[in-house]
Phi, psi and omega in degrees: 000136179293139184304330181289341178265342183298323180291342181273353180287139178296142181264002183098333176265135178262128178275142177298136183282139177283137175301144178293146179293145180297149177243133175251125175263115184294324183200132169242128180224126171244127176241131178055039177283175183212145176223135174242126183238118178254115179268105181267005181266003181286155190296326187247291186239139176302145181250125172264119179249126181248129173245133183237168176052047180279125173239127186218132175224130174230134181243141170063050179277121181252131178235128002291158187301139180257182177275358177263160183270149172263140175284141174209159175221130185225133172218147178198164174235150173249108181303143178266124177244130176285119182255147179267131179247122180267000000 
């Protein structure tokens, strides 16, 4: 085995892993987004919920999560659909 690789071989002892340094995402922004959610666990018929005009902004998100809070703003609309009930 080449000497430069010999030091990379496990010695049988595990060194404790250092925690990864935190990563901060300065800004996440969604403008005029949309989400369709199909709930198939309803008793009779699956229910489709649509959200439109989603505007979302989050600032200073730190991962792994810390004890401090991240600022965020969220707005969305759920379109009203006139349904026929028999």
